[in-house]
Steps between C-alpha positions, in 0.01 A plus 500: 500500500734581213738667755517165693568303171775753423664509843464138593533329162683745277202508262495864358157641418596544133566124472183417689286693256670324193372163631185343372193595695468148653852513634429842650198379684682189623786712632259739674316213669830340608629831636175563692530148660862567586431837655207346705732215621769748590250717699359195676845383605579844614186512722555161644859586576400810700248302712761320684 
């Protein structure tokens, strides 16, 4: 997940680990949602 944050949003792992724990958790949850939505869109796009 940290790789995704780095590649897609330019958030380097070092900066991520400097954030308060609550912000880290929120970013992890948001990234998980984003990855699930991307995967769902990819699957729906290949069905056609």
